[in-house]
C-alpha positions in Angstrom: 78.9 33.4 160.2 75.3 31.7 159.2 72.3 33.4 160.1 69.8 31.4 161.6 67.0 31.2 164.2 67.7 29.6 167.8 65.7 26.8 167.6 62.4 27.1 169.6 62.4 26.6 173.2 66.3 27.1 174.0 67.1 29.2 176.8 70.3 31.3 177.1 73.1 28.9 178.5 73.6 25.1 178.0 70.5 23.3 176.8 70.5 19.4 177.1 68.8 17.5 174.6 66.0 15.5 176.4 65.7 13.1 173.3 69.3 12.6 173.0 71.6 12.7 175.8 74.7 12.9 173.5 73.6 16.3 172.2 73.5 19.8 173.9 73.2 23.4 172.5 75.0 26.1 173.5 73.2 29.7 173.3 74.8 33.0 174.1 73.2 36.4 174.0 75.9 38.6 172.6 74.8 41.9 171.0 77.0 44.0 168.6 79.4 40.9 168.2 80.7 39.9 164.7 81.6 36.2 165.4 81.9 33.7 167.9 83.8 30.0 168.6 82.9 27.7 171.1 86.0 25.4 171.9 86.7 23.1 174.6 86.9 19.4 175.5 84.6 18.6 172.4 87.2 20.3 169.9 90.3 19.2 171.8 90.7 22.8 172.6 91.0 23.7 169.0 88.9 26.2 166.7 87.0 24.2 164.3 84.9 25.6 161.6 81.7 23.3 162.8 81.9 25.2 166.2 81.5 29.0 164.8 78.1 29.8 166.3 75.1 30.6 164.3 73.7 34.2 164.7 70.2 35.2 165.3 70.1 38.8 164.7 66.3 39.0 165.2 66.2 37.8 168.5 64.0 39.6 171.0 66.3 41.4 173.8 69.4 41.4 171.3 71.4 39.0 169.2 71.7 35.5 170.3 74.4 33.1 169.2 74.0 29.3 169.1 75.8 25.9 168.4 75.0 22.2 168.6 77.2 20.0 170.2 77.0 16.4 169.2 79.0 12.9 170.3 78.8 13.9 174.0 79.1 11.5 176.7 76.2 11.4 178.7 76.6 12.6 182.4 80.3 13.8 181.6 81.2 17.6 182.4 82.4 19.3 179.2 84.5 22.0 179.8 84.6 25.0 177.4 84.9 28.8 176.6 83.7 31.2 173.8 86.1 33.1 171.8 84.3 36.6 171.0 85.2 38.4 167.7 88.9 36.5 167.7 89.7 38.7 171.0 88.0 38.0 174.1 87.8 34.4 175.8 84.9 34.0 178.0 83.4 31.3 180.0 79.9 30.5 179.8 78.2 33.4 181.7 75.1 31.3 182.7 77.1 28.2 183.9 77.0 27.6 187.8 80.1 25.7 187.3 83.5 27.9 187.9 86.7 26.3 186.2 90.0 28.2 187.2 93.2 26.6 187.5 94.5 28.9 190.0 91.4 28.9 192.1 89.7 25.7 192.1 91.2 24.5 195.3 89.2 27.3 197.3 86.0 27.1 195.2 83.6 24.6 197.0 
């Protein structure tokens, strides 16, 4: 895990890069965790070393984790999850989009 401050101005959740629409930064507040991976469409749903989140343990309000995604297609929805401490798979708790293969037909 690399310790690095969350870049200034980023909020928890998905942060689109205003000057480069092919980039976005994911930020997750998760105190007390050892490591977090992001995986999804951008990694072919594989765990790749470039998507291990950086840790900002000095963040006000508790540890924040972050990673920048590159090579995205502007306007395309990117599905992803986090793997926390190698055990818990979670969706982005800040996302307004819910993806669930068994319930999608019932979600407007």
